[in-house]
C-alpha positions in Angstrom: -1.9 24.9 29.9 -3.7 21.2 29.0 -6.4 23.7 27.8 -4.3 25.3 25.0 -3.3 21.6 24.0 -6.7 20.0 24.5 -8.5 22.9 23.5 -7.5 24.9 20.7 -4.5 22.0 19.5 -5.9 19.1 18.7 -9.1 20.6 16.8 -6.5 22.1 15.3 -4.0 19.2 14.1 -8.0 17.9 13.0 -8.2 20.7 11.2 -4.7 19.9 9.4 -5.3 16.0 9.0 -8.8 16.8 7.0 -6.9 19.0 4.8 -4.4 16.8 4.0 -7.1 14.3 3.5 -8.9 16.3 0.9 -5.5 17.5 -0.7 -4.2 14.1 -0.9 -7.2 12.6 -2.7 -8.1 15.8 -4.3 -5.3 16.5 -6.4 -4.2 12.8 -7.8 -7.1 13.0 -9.5 -7.3 16.5 -11.4 -3.8 14.5 -12.7 -5.8 11.8 -13.8 -8.5 14.3 -15.9 -5.8 16.5 -16.8 -3.2 13.7 -18.5 -5.8 10.2 -19.0 -2.6 8.6 -20.4 -0.9 8.9 -17.4 -4.2 7.1 -16.0 -3.5 3.9 -17.7 -0.7 3.7 -16.4 -1.9 4.0 -12.8 -4.1 1.5 -13.5 -2.3 -1.4 -14.3 -0.5 -0.5 -11.9 -3.6 -0.7 -9.3 -4.7 -4.2 -11.3 -0.9 -5.5 -10.9 -1.3 -5.0 -6.9 -4.7 -6.4 -6.9 -3.2 -9.5 -8.8 -0.4 -9.5 -6.1 -3.2 -9.2 -3.2 -5.3 -12.1 -4.1 -2.8 -14.4 -5.4 -1.4 -14.2 -1.9 -4.7 -14.5 -0.1 -5.3 -18.4 -2.2 -1.3 -19.2 -1.3 -2.1 -18.4 2.6 -3.7 -21.0 4.9 -4.8 -19.2 7.7 -4.1 -22.2 10.5 -3.6 -21.0 13.6 -1.1 -21.8 16.1 -3.2 -23.1 19.5 -0.6 -20.5 21.7 -1.6 -17.7 20.3 -4.4 -15.4 20.3 -5.1 -15.1 16.6 -8.5 -15.9 14.5 -8.1 -18.4 11.3 -8.8 -15.0 9.6 -6.4 -12.5 11.5 -3.7 -15.1 10.4 -4.9 -15.3 7.2 -4.7 -12.1 6.6 -1.1 -12.1 8.6 0.3 -14.8 5.8 -0.9 -12.4 3.2 0.6 -9.8 4.1 3.6 -11.8 4.1 3.5 -13.4 0.4 2.3 -10.0 -0.4 5.7 -8.5 1.0 8.0 -11.5 -0.3 6.3 -10.7 -4.1 7.3 -7.3 -4.7 10.6 -7.9 -2.8 11.2 -10.5 -5.3 10.3 -8.3 -7.7 12.0 -5.3 -6.9 15.2 -6.8 -6.6 15.1 -8.6 -10.2 14.0 -5.2 -11.5 17.2 -3.7 -10.1 19.9 -6.5 -11.4 17.5 -6.4 -14.2 18.2 -2.9 -14.9 21.9 -3.1 -13.7 22.4 -5.9 -16.1 20.7 -4.4 -19.1 22.7 -1.3 -18.8 25.9 -3.4 -19.0 25.3 -4.7 -22.6 23.9 -0.8 -24.2 
């Protein structure tokens, strides 16, 4: 039974992973080529995320607690992730509230 899993199932899983990866990369590129107007919206979203990551990285200090086994770069990246989470969460909450309030006045 081990022979079956190791020599047949694991390579099959690698094959499925490769197919899924190629598909996940290829189809969005095809869609962007077919409809370039939507590409500008996607590009604006990517630029917005890069700006949020940049702001979060600039805000993070990278201070390390001596009790933890973390490098200063690791602490800075962890704090960056926390700031990104906060910014995106607040943005989502404000968007939901704005959407609800704007429907009341229409």
